[in-house]
N, C-alpha and C positions, 0 to 999 in steps of 0.2 A: 751154535747148536741150540741154545735155549731160545733164541729168537725164532728159529724155524719151528720149534715145538709150540711156541706161543702163537705163531701165525696159523699153524695147523689147527690148534684148539679154537682159535677165533673163527676160522672157516667152518670147522665142524659144528660148532655151537651156533653161529649165526645162520649158516645154511640150514641146519636142522630146525631152528626156530622159524625161519621163513617158510620152510617146507610145511611145517605144521600149521602156521598161521594162515597160509594160503589154502589150506584144506587138501593138500595133495594126499592121495591114498597110498602111494608107494613110499618106501623108505629111502629111495635113491641110494646114494653112497655114504649116507651119514651113519656112523657107527652106532650112536646111541639109539637111533630109530630102528636098527636091526636087532640090537641086543636086549633092549628093555621093553616092558609091557607098555602099551599105548597110554596108560594113565600117567606114566612118568616121562613121556617124551618132552613136553614143554619145560618141565622143571629141569630135566637133565640138560637140555639144550642151553638153557639160561646159565646153569652152573658151569658148563664147559666154556661158554662164551666169556663169562666173568673170569674164569681161571686163566684163559688165554690172554685177556686184556691185562690182568694183574701181572702175569709173567712178563709180558712185553714192557709194562711200566717198570717192573723191578730190574729188568735187563738194562733199560735206558738209564735208570737212576744209578746203577752200578757203573756204567760207562762214564757218566758225568763225574762221579766221585773219583774214579781212577784218573780221569783227565785233569781234574783240578788239584790233585795231590802233588 
């Protein structure tokens, strides 16, 4: 379940970041682009992306620890 949440965060953050960097005018289906003011779009996308990557790394580290015990 945590892996799924991590993947969704990576997709939302990465997609939102690409959307803004490409200059798209519409928010698409990216949550942070629909909820936040435009001045926060890039920062929010980076935060969501980093949170997703951190969660995925944490899940993988926990799996390795359980497997080596």
